[in-house]
Kinemage of the C-alpha trace (Angstrom):
@kinemage 1
@onewidth
@group {chain A} dominant
@subgroup {mainchain}
@vectorlist {calphas} color= white
{ca met a 1} P 37.899 -12.597 9.045
{ca gln a 2} L 40.510 -10.012 8.116
{ca asp a 3} L 39.772 -6.538 6.836
{ca ala a 4} L 40.571 -5.663 3.275
{ca glu a 5} L 43.182 -3.172 4.446
{ca gln a 6} L 45.081 -5.845 6.274
{ca asp a 7} L 45.413 -8.049 3.238
{ca gln a 8} L 46.442 -5.377 0.769
{ca lys a 9} L 49.815 -5.856 -0.891
{ca pro a 10} L 51.963 -3.001 -2.209
{ca ala a 11} L 50.671 -1.577 -5.453
{ca val a 12} L 52.325 -2.768 -8.630
{ca ser a 13} L 51.981 0.571 -10.414
{ca arg a 14} L 50.208 3.854 -10.059
{ca gly a 15} L 46.460 3.351 -10.324
{ca val a 16} L 46.633 -0.401 -9.656
{ca thr a 17} L 46.186 -2.221 -6.376
{ca arg a 18} L 46.862 -5.952 -6.156
{ca ser a 19} L 45.720 -8.277 -3.387
{ca asp a 20} L 45.904 -12.022 -2.869
{ca ser a 21} L 42.737 -14.045 -2.690
{ca ala a 22} L 42.003 -15.791 0.548
{ca his a 23} L 41.076 -18.834 -1.519
{ca gly a 24} L 44.269 -19.215 -3.478
{ca ser a 25} L 47.079 -17.421 -5.215
{ca gln a 26} L 44.888 -15.674 -7.749
{ca his a 27} L 45.703 -11.983 -7.899
{ca gln a 28} L 42.925 -9.420 -8.024
{ca leu a 29} L 43.572 -6.039 -9.560
{ca his a 30} L 41.796 -2.919 -8.438
{ca leu a 31} L 41.888 -0.130 -11.007
{ca thr a 32} L 41.334 3.201 -9.299
{ca phe a 33} L 40.102 4.954 -12.434
{ca leu a 34} L 37.009 2.730 -12.355
{ca asp a 35} L 36.037 4.316 -9.038
{ca gly a 36} L 36.477 7.753 -10.550
{ca leu a 37} L 34.276 6.835 -13.494
{ca arg a 38} L 31.578 5.467 -11.181
{ca gly a 39} L 31.703 8.533 -8.992
{ca leu a 40} L 31.391 11.032 -11.839
{ca ala a 41} L 28.600 9.021 -13.461
{ca ala a 42} L 26.655 8.923 -10.186
{ca leu a 43} L 27.110 12.664 -9.707
{ca phe a 44} L 25.828 13.255 -13.234
{ca val a 45} L 22.695 11.253 -12.382
{ca val a 46} L 22.079 13.474 -9.358
{ca leu a 47} L 22.443 16.626 -11.457
{ca his a 48} L 20.181 15.087 -14.096
{ca his a 49} L 17.379 14.486 -11.640
{ca ala a 50} L 17.883 17.865 -9.975
{ca ser a 51} L 17.508 19.583 -13.341
{ca tyr a 52} L 14.256 17.711 -13.972
{ca glu a 53} L 12.622 18.928 -10.767
{ca leu a 54} L 11.518 22.144 -12.527
{ca pro a 55} L 9.514 22.169 -15.775
{ca arg a 56} L 11.465 23.769 -18.582
{ca his a 57} L 8.767 26.330 -19.369
{ca glu a 58} L 9.046 27.800 -15.858
{ca leu a 59} L 12.734 28.634 -16.263
{ca lys a 60} L 14.524 31.508 -17.930
{ca pro a 61} L 15.609 30.488 -21.452
{ca ala a 62} L 19.315 30.700 -20.655
{ca leu a 63} L 18.973 28.485 -17.582
{ca ala a 64} L 16.753 26.047 -19.435
{ca arg a 65} L 19.308 25.731 -22.234
{ca ala a 66} L 22.066 25.194 -19.678
{ca thr a 67} L 20.285 22.087 -18.387
{ca asp a 68} L 19.388 20.628 -21.789
{ca phe a 69} L 22.509 18.477 -22.056
{ca ile a 70} L 22.113 17.083 -18.539
{ca gln a 71} L 18.470 16.259 -19.151
{ca ala a 72} L 19.182 14.633 -22.510
{ca his a 73} L 21.963 12.323 -21.325
{ca gly a 74} L 21.128 11.341 -17.756
{ca his a 75} L 19.941 7.952 -18.963
{ca asp a 76} L 23.366 7.260 -20.470
{ca ala a 77} L 24.937 7.080 -17.012
{ca val a 78} L 23.282 3.739 -16.287
{ca ala a 79} L 24.704 2.313 -19.505
{ca val a 80} L 28.084 3.364 -18.112
{ca phe a 81} L 27.343 1.488 -14.874
{ca ile a 82} L 26.342 -1.690 -16.714
{ca val a 83} L 29.500 -1.814 -18.843
{ca leu a 84} L 31.573 -1.156 -15.722
{ca ser a 85} L 29.789 -4.015 -13.994
{ca gly a 86} L 30.608 -6.493 -16.744
{ca phe a 87} L 34.238 -5.383 -16.838
{ca ser a 88} L 34.706 -5.419 -13.052
{ca leu a 89} L 33.212 -8.868 -12.589
{ca met a 90} L 35.054 -10.343 -15.579
{ca leu a 91} L 38.511 -8.941 -14.822
{ca pro a 92} L 39.354 -11.379 -11.977
{ca val a 93} L 37.902 -14.254 -14.014
{ca val a 94} L 40.183 -13.752 -17.015
{ca arg a 95} L 43.175 -13.509 -14.666
{ca ser a 96} L 42.280 -16.671 -12.775
{ca ser a 97} L 43.719 -20.101 -13.429
{ca asp a 98} L 40.378 -21.802 -14.031
{ca gly a 99} L 38.451 -19.062 -15.857
{ca trp a 100} L 35.610 -19.038 -13.351
{ca val a 101} L 34.323 -16.893 -10.485
{ca arg a 102} L 36.148 -17.363 -7.215
{ca gly a 103} L 34.576 -19.990 -4.974
{ca gly a 104} L 32.058 -21.097 -7.582
{ca thr a 105} L 28.654 -19.820 -8.637
{ca trp a 106} L 27.002 -19.978 -5.213
{ca asp a 107} L 29.772 -18.031 -3.488
{ca tyr a 108} L 29.662 -15.482 -6.289
{ca leu a 109} L 25.915 -14.943 -5.782
{ca lys a 110} L 26.359 -14.632 -2.023
{ca arg a 111} L 29.024 -11.977 -2.539
{ca arg a 112} L 26.766 -10.082 -4.906
{ca ala a 113} L 23.919 -10.219 -2.407
{ca lys a 114} L 26.167 -9.026 0.400
{ca arg a 115} L 27.384 -6.157 -1.746
{ca ile a 116} L 24.053 -4.982 -3.168
{ca leu a 117} L 21.241 -5.828 -0.772
{ca pro a 118} L 22.095 -4.152 2.576
{ca ala a 119} L 22.271 -0.624 1.150
{ca tyr a 120} L 19.323 -1.334 -1.150
{ca tyr a 121} L 16.997 -2.434 1.650
{ca ala a 122} L 18.204 0.356 3.919
{ca thr a 123} L 17.327 2.900 1.239
{ca leu a 124} L 13.965 1.244 0.657
{ca ala a 125} L 13.161 1.529 4.370
{ca phe a 126} L 14.429 5.121 4.456
{ca ser a 127} L 12.291 6.127 1.468
{ca leu a 128} L 9.158 4.505 2.866
{ca ala a 129} L 9.716 6.147 6.261
{ca leu a 130} L 10.239 9.533 4.616
{ca ile a 131} L 7.034 9.166 2.626
{ca ala a 132} L 5.090 8.057 5.693
{ca cys a 133} L 6.365 10.931 7.849
{ca val a 134} L 6.121 13.833 5.376
{ca pro a 135} L 2.483 14.381 4.398
{ca trp a 136} L 3.133 16.348 1.214
{ca met a 137} L 5.349 13.528 -0.092
{ca arg a 138} L 2.333 11.224 -0.105
{ca ala a 139} L 0.084 13.363 -2.315
{ca pro a 140} L 0.634 14.315 -5.985
{ca ser a 141} L 1.415 18.009 -6.389
{ca gly a 142} L 2.409 18.390 -10.023
{ca val a 143} L 6.147 17.846 -9.485
{ca arg a 144} L 8.649 15.202 -10.485
{ca trp a 145} L 8.096 13.229 -7.297
{ca asp a 146} L 4.553 12.360 -8.373
{ca val a 147} L 5.838 9.410 -10.406
{ca ala a 148} L 6.881 7.693 -7.137
{ca leu a 149} L 3.275 7.712 -5.923
{ca pro a 150} L 1.291 5.982 -4.628
{ca ala a 151} L 4.195 4.457 -2.748
{ca leu a 152} L 2.580 2.911 0.324
{ca lys a 153} L 0.799 0.199 -1.632
{ca thr a 154} L 1.253 -3.519 -1.072
{ca asp a 155} L 2.160 -4.309 -4.677
{ca ala a 156} L 4.759 -1.544 -4.816
{ca ile a 157} L 6.392 -2.599 -1.553
{ca leu a 158} L 6.413 -6.326 -2.275
{ca thr a 159} L 7.794 -5.982 -5.789
{ca his a 160} L 10.583 -3.805 -4.418
{ca val a 161} L 11.328 -6.259 -1.615
{ca phe a 162} L 11.737 -9.080 -4.143
{ca met a 163} L 13.505 -6.777 -6.632
{ca val a 164} L 11.104 -7.408 -9.503
{ca his a 165} L 9.486 -3.962 -9.585
{ca asn a 166} L 11.254 -3.269 -12.897
{ca leu a 167} L 9.073 -5.996 -14.439
{ca his a 168} L 5.833 -4.637 -12.960
{ca pro a 169} L 4.645 -1.538 -14.871
{ca pro a 170} L 2.603 0.028 -12.039
{ca ser a 171} L 5.509 -0.256 -9.587
{ca ile a 172} L 8.661 0.342 -11.585
{ca phe a 173} L 9.140 4.003 -10.578
{ca arg a 174} L 7.356 3.993 -7.239
{ca ile a 175} L 8.979 4.680 -3.856
{ca asp a 176} L 12.426 5.573 -5.269
{ca pro a 177} L 12.406 5.745 -9.092
{ca pro a 178} L 16.130 5.064 -9.781
{ca met a 179} L 15.848 1.714 -7.989
{ca trp a 180} L 14.468 0.159 -11.167
{ca ser a 181} L 17.968 -0.120 -12.645
{ca val a 182} L 19.352 -1.783 -9.499
{ca ala a 183} L 16.763 -4.535 -9.999
{ca thr a 184} L 17.729 -4.847 -13.661
{ca glu a 185} L 21.402 -5.199 -12.820
{ca trp a 186} L 20.614 -7.663 -10.047
{ca gln a 187} L 18.833 -9.866 -12.575
{ca ile a 188} L 21.774 -9.634 -14.988
{ca tyr a 189} L 24.037 -10.992 -12.237
{ca phe a 190} L 22.236 -14.325 -12.579
{ca leu a 191} L 23.125 -14.418 -16.288
{ca phe a 192} L 26.826 -13.913 -15.631
{ca pro a 193} L 27.608 -17.629 -15.025
{ca val a 194} L 25.747 -18.464 -18.247
{ca phe a 195} L 27.791 -15.887 -20.144
{ca leu a 196} L 30.960 -17.391 -18.677
{ca val a 197} L 30.040 -20.822 -20.044
{ca leu a 198} L 29.471 -19.303 -23.485
{ca trp a 199} L 32.783 -17.466 -23.289
{ca arg a 200} L 34.692 -20.618 -22.398
{ca arg a 201} L 33.094 -22.655 -25.180
{ca leu a 202} L 32.507 -20.193 -28.012
{ca gly a 203} L 34.601 -17.113 -27.285
{ca ile a 204} L 33.793 -13.603 -26.197
{ca ser a 205} L 32.415 -12.469 -29.550
{ca met a 206} L 29.655 -15.052 -29.493
{ca thr a 207} L 29.002 -14.131 -25.876
{ca ile a 208} L 28.382 -10.532 -26.940
{ca val a 209} L 26.021 -11.747 -29.623
{ca ala a 210} L 24.187 -13.895 -27.072
{ca gly a 211} L 23.927 -10.967 -24.675
{ca phe a 212} L 22.369 -8.611 -27.197
{ca leu a 213} L 20.181 -11.345 -28.647
{ca thr a 214} L 18.860 -12.182 -25.176
{ca gly a 215} L 18.047 -8.545 -24.545
{ca tyr a 216} L 16.433 -8.098 -27.944
{ca leu a 217} L 14.237 -11.188 -27.553
{ca val a 218} L 13.079 -9.962 -24.149
{ca tyr a 219} L 12.350 -6.611 -25.750
{ca leu a 220} L 10.187 -8.251 -28.425
{ca ala a 221} L 8.366 -10.352 -25.825
{ca met a 222} L 7.634 -7.459 -23.464
{ca gly a 223} L 6.365 -4.962 -25.997
{ca pro a 224} L 6.419 -1.181 -25.406
{ca phe a 225} L 7.144 -1.536 -21.684
{ca ala a 226} L 10.583 -2.939 -22.605
{ca glu a 227} L 11.622 0.604 -23.491
{ca val a 228} L 11.576 1.310 -19.768
{ca val a 229} L 13.105 -1.975 -18.582
{ca ser a 230} L 15.996 -1.795 -21.093
{ca pro a 231} L 16.675 -5.552 -21.424
{ca trp a 232} L 19.471 -4.777 -23.896
{ca tyr a 233} L 21.590 -3.987 -20.858
{ca ala a 234} L 22.439 -7.696 -20.915
{ca gly a 235} L 24.309 -7.001 -24.144
{ca leu a 236} L 26.109 -4.000 -22.659
{ca phe a 237} L 27.154 -6.182 -19.733
{ca thr a 238} L 28.850 -8.622 -22.144
{ca val a 239} L 30.583 -5.690 -23.842
{ca gly a 240} L 32.129 -4.882 -20.476
{ca met a 241} L 33.154 -8.522 -20.142
{ca ala a 242} L 34.789 -8.331 -23.548
{ca val a 243} L 36.921 -5.349 -22.555
{ca ala a 244} L 38.292 -7.373 -19.626
{ca val a 245} L 39.153 -10.186 -22.021
{ca phe a 246} L 40.759 -8.003 -24.676
{ca thr a 247} L 42.858 -6.036 -22.175
{ca asn a 248} L 44.199 -9.222 -20.597
{ca pro a 249} L 47.823 -9.660 -21.760
{ca ser a 250} L 47.380 -13.418 -22.177
{ca tyr a 251} L 44.413 -13.086 -24.519
{ca arg a 252} L 44.849 -14.704 -27.928
{ca arg a 253} L 42.226 -13.828 -30.481
{ca ser a 254} L 42.642 -17.108 -32.379
{ca glu a 255} L 41.800 -19.146 -29.291
{ca his a 256} L 38.116 -19.354 -30.249
{ca trp a 257} L 36.724 -19.452 -33.756
{ca gly a 258} L 34.177 -16.782 -33.000
{ca asp a 259} L 36.842 -14.247 -32.103
{ca arg a 260} L 38.449 -14.577 -35.512
{ca tyr a 261} L 35.421 -12.848 -36.954
{ca leu a 262} L 35.029 -10.169 -34.313
{ca gly a 263} L 34.574 -7.474 -36.937
{ca val a 264} L 31.703 -9.346 -38.556
{ca phe a 265} L 29.920 -9.822 -35.246
{ca ala a 266} L 30.553 -6.210 -34.260
{ca ala a 267} L 29.022 -5.068 -37.538
{ca gly a 268} L 26.002 -7.271 -36.903
{ca ile a 269} L 25.529 -5.806 -33.436
{ca ala a 270} L 25.908 -2.298 -34.823
{ca leu a 271} L 23.210 -3.062 -37.403
{ca leu a 272} L 20.940 -4.354 -34.638
{ca val a 273} L 21.477 -1.121 -32.738
{ca val a 274} L 20.713 1.017 -35.789
{ca leu a 275} L 17.513 -0.880 -36.516
{ca ser a 276} L 16.441 -0.833 -32.878
{ca pro a 277} L 14.436 1.789 -30.957
{ca ser a 278} L 16.255 5.054 -30.353
{ca met a 279} L 16.840 4.353 -26.678
{ca met a 280} L 18.469 1.007 -27.422
{ca ala a 281} L 20.624 2.667 -30.060
{ca gly a 282} L 21.662 5.417 -27.668
{ca asp a 283} L 22.565 2.930 -24.946
{ca gly a 284} L 24.486 0.832 -27.459
{ca leu a 285} L 26.532 3.790 -28.621
{ca thr a 286} L 27.157 4.929 -25.044
{ca gly a 287} L 28.206 1.443 -24.000
{ca thr a 288} L 30.586 1.150 -26.934
{ca ala a 289} L 32.171 4.506 -26.132
{ca val a 290} L 32.578 3.613 -22.441
{ca ala a 291} L 34.089 0.254 -23.369
{ca gly a 292} L 36.642 2.051 -25.511
{ca leu a 293} L 37.419 4.485 -22.695
{ca ile a 294} L 37.942 1.656 -20.190
{ca ala a 295} L 40.217 -0.217 -22.592
{ca tyr a 296} L 42.174 2.962 -23.310
{ca cys a 297} L 42.677 3.765 -19.630
{ca ala a 298} L 43.428 0.173 -18.650
{ca arg a 299} L 46.133 -0.075 -21.308
{ca his a 300} L 47.888 3.010 -19.967
{ca val a 301} L 47.611 1.734 -16.389
{ca phe a 302} L 48.948 -1.737 -17.212
{ca glu a 303} L 51.872 -0.174 -19.062
{ca gly a 304} L 52.864 1.473 -15.774
{ca lys a 305} L 53.208 4.978 -17.158
{ca ser a 306} L 53.927 7.826 -14.786
{ca ser a 307} L 51.364 10.497 -13.971
{ca thr a 308} L 52.865 12.988 -16.394
{ca glu a 309} L 52.764 10.440 -19.216
{ca arg a 310} L 49.141 9.512 -18.706
{ca pro a 311} L 46.334 11.108 -20.723
{ca arg a 312} L 44.311 13.837 -19.049
{ca ile a 313} L 41.115 11.807 -18.950
{ca leu a 314} L 42.878 9.076 -16.979
{ca arg a 315} L 44.396 11.587 -14.586
{ca leu a 316} L 40.920 13.044 -14.047
{ca leu a 317} L 39.398 9.642 -13.299
{ca glu a 318} L 42.233 8.839 -10.896
{ca ser a 319} L 42.008 12.180 -9.106
{ca asp a 320} L 41.257 12.052 -5.390
{ca pro a 321} L 37.834 13.791 -5.587
{ca ala a 322} L 36.579 11.452 -8.309
{ca val a 323} L 37.882 8.315 -6.595
{ca lys a 324} L 36.553 9.372 -3.195
{ca leu a 325} L 33.138 10.021 -4.703
{ca gly a 326} L 33.298 6.608 -6.335
{ca thr a 327} L 33.722 4.868 -2.994
{ca phe a 328} L 30.109 5.669 -2.082
{ca ser a 329} L 28.609 6.117 -5.556
{ca tyr a 330} L 26.179 3.242 -4.979
{ca ser a 331} L 24.672 4.923 -1.911
{ca leu a 332} L 24.577 8.227 -3.762
{ca tyr a 333} L 22.664 6.630 -6.593
{ca leu a 334} L 20.179 5.036 -4.200
{ca val a 335} L 19.297 7.928 -1.879
{ca his a 336} L 19.500 11.047 -4.049
{ca phe a 337} L 16.024 11.068 -5.629
{ca pro a 338} L 13.869 11.255 -2.469
{ca leu a 339} L 16.326 13.747 -0.969
{ca leu a 340} L 16.089 16.028 -3.995
{ca ser a 341} L 12.301 15.800 -3.902
{ca leu a 342} L 12.243 16.582 -0.182
{ca thr a 343} L 14.539 19.580 -0.730
{ca his a 344} L 12.428 20.863 -3.603
{ca gly a 345} L 9.292 20.580 -1.518
{ca leu a 346} L 10.857 22.697 1.210
{ca leu a 347} L 12.026 25.310 -1.295
{ca arg a 348} L 8.510 25.564 -2.733
{ca arg a 349} L 7.054 26.072 0.716
{ca trp a 350} L 9.500 28.884 1.319
{ca gly a 351} L 8.029 30.707 -1.685
{ca leu a 352} L 11.196 30.760 -3.801
{ca gly a 353} L 10.921 31.242 -7.552
{ca pro a 354} L 11.606 28.382 -10.013
{ca asn a 355} L 14.974 29.710 -11.206
{ca val a 356} L 16.288 30.133 -7.677
{ca arg a 357} L 14.961 26.710 -6.750
{ca leu a 358} L 16.785 25.068 -9.642
{ca val a 359} L 20.098 26.725 -8.807
{ca leu a 360} L 19.750 25.698 -5.164
{ca leu a 361} L 18.862 22.131 -6.130
{ca leu a 362} L 21.905 21.874 -8.396
{ca thr a 363} L 24.190 23.189 -5.673
{ca val a 364} L 22.858 22.847 -2.125
{ca gly a 365} L 20.554 19.935 -2.976
{ca thr a 366} L 23.330 17.993 -4.684
{ca ser a 367} L 25.681 18.657 -1.783
{ca leu a 368} L 23.053 17.387 0.646
{ca cys a 369} L 22.688 14.203 -1.381
{ca val a 370} L 26.440 13.632 -1.322
{ca ala a 371} L 26.623 14.190 2.446
{ca val a 372} L 23.714 11.861 3.268
{ca ala a 373} L 25.005 9.265 0.809
{ca tyr a 374} L 28.328 9.194 2.625
{ca val a 375} L 26.521 8.545 5.908
{ca phe a 376} L 24.620 5.709 4.223
{ca tyr a 377} L 27.885 4.338 2.922
{ca arg a 378} L 29.411 4.295 6.403
{ca leu a 379} L 26.329 2.650 7.897
{ca phe a 380} L 25.159 0.210 5.234
{ca glu a 381} L 28.034 -0.345 2.790
{ca arg a 382} L 31.365 0.009 4.511
{ca pro a 383} L 30.714 -2.551 7.300
{ca phe a 384} L 30.110 -5.238 4.696
{ca leu a 385} L 33.129 -4.204 2.636
{ca val a 386} L 35.443 -4.281 5.645
{ca arg a 387} L 34.321 -7.799 6.530
{ca ser a 388} L 34.942 -9.052 3.006
{ca arg a 389} L 38.144 -10.925 2.362
{ca ala a 390} L 40.685 -9.240 0.192
{ca gly a 391} L 40.674 -10.489 -3.365
{ca ala a 392} L 36.906 -10.736 -3.689
{ca asp a 393} L 35.603 -9.904 -7.102
{ca pro a 394} L 35.117 -6.180 -7.773
{ca gln a 395} L 31.845 -4.358 -7.574
{ca gly a 396} L 29.107 -4.035 -10.106
{ca glu a 397} L 28.333 -0.813 -11.883
{ca his a 398} L 26.420 0.871 -9.204
{ca gly a 399} L 28.873 -0.280 -6.590
{ca ala a 400} L 32.037 1.312 -5.363
{ca ser a 401} L 35.419 -0.111 -4.659
{ca arg a 402} L 35.841 -2.956 -2.216
{ca arg a 403} L 38.648 -0.962 -0.672
{ca pro a 404} L 37.034 0.930 2.205
{ca arg a 405} L 39.951 3.340 2.623
{ca trp a 406} L 39.777 6.914 1.410
{ca lys a 407} L 43.321 6.796 0.092
{ca thr a 408} L 43.859 4.569 -2.902
{ca ala a 409} L 47.287 3.172 -3.456
{ca asp a 410} L 49.625 5.267 -5.539
{ca pro a 411} L 50.962 2.545 -7.544
{ca ala a 412} P 28.724 -1.138 -8.944
{ca pro a 413} P 19.350 4.583 -13.739
{ca lys a 414} L 18.415 4.008 -17.501
{ca thr a 415} L 18.007 6.691 -14.930
{ca phe a 416} L 14.461 7.811 -14.498
{ca thr a 417} L 13.657 10.242 -17.276
{ca ser a 418} L 10.500 11.709 -18.635
């Protein structure tokens, strides 16, 4: 099986990489700005959780105010990931000849498993080993880490192994709290083929309606706990799918009757968001904004504009630091929480004050997370990416690019909050 690097064709324009599928002539586009967006979103999650390690009342007012924005919007980053996931998985579909996932549904699910599970289970084992080996990480001590405890319980471990801990209230935040959103996205992957059938028969607008309706019905069925599970992410996933459809040059709005009334359906979804709980409304607004940003950037990329002609936000997302961070954003998302908690525990034992601890967590702690995440990427992500055939469908929201190289051509949680 050839490496992805060996199958790469010359880029068609700056910010776009095109490769041929091993299963046919279907072209797959890799948009580098998506990696940048993933990387920055993952970094924001790390800063969000670092800022939450210290209670606000223990900090100086100026420092507390400086972290207010990060604390208020950390949850939005997962909405970004979900929209990115829908867009990335849908983009090769809308550019295919048959309008379906490459190799069929079963091959699609195997590729998703290969992409998501190795790093997930490696992080699960790492977190459990860390908890077992560090005594003060097993006992509540009045810090943020307490929500992950008790971690070494059978129900917590088994629900994480089967990736259903997001549906089990006692276990959802145990072991490694951000893992709840990985389970949620994993479950949405199984809905993707269903959404594709709806898209082919009724159009993308009705697919969006179905996505939000599915999430809202699950919300009603689950009760208050649904606020944590965020089932409306299914709707945000279809919004990402829609962006892939609308940015496809061959798209014709009149092709399906539902798309003729896109404005009506959009207004209905907006009304649902307004009438919904605040968290659902916030995620809906974030998802809509991210969808607009992706469409805006994709349009400029597909037009083949030079670097100087591109908007600043696109140049930022295509910058080397952002794209490089995006290559291992999934590992960064997985491992950062226990590492931050371990770092904070050490800083407390050294007798440092809360303000100094927070500054060190935001700087040294974040840097440590990035460094360890890169090691995880090399050990538990990159080997599986290298073995993948070129042209495989892109990653989900928490994932990074399938291209394992640092250099891109010049041409994949609700985060845990209190």
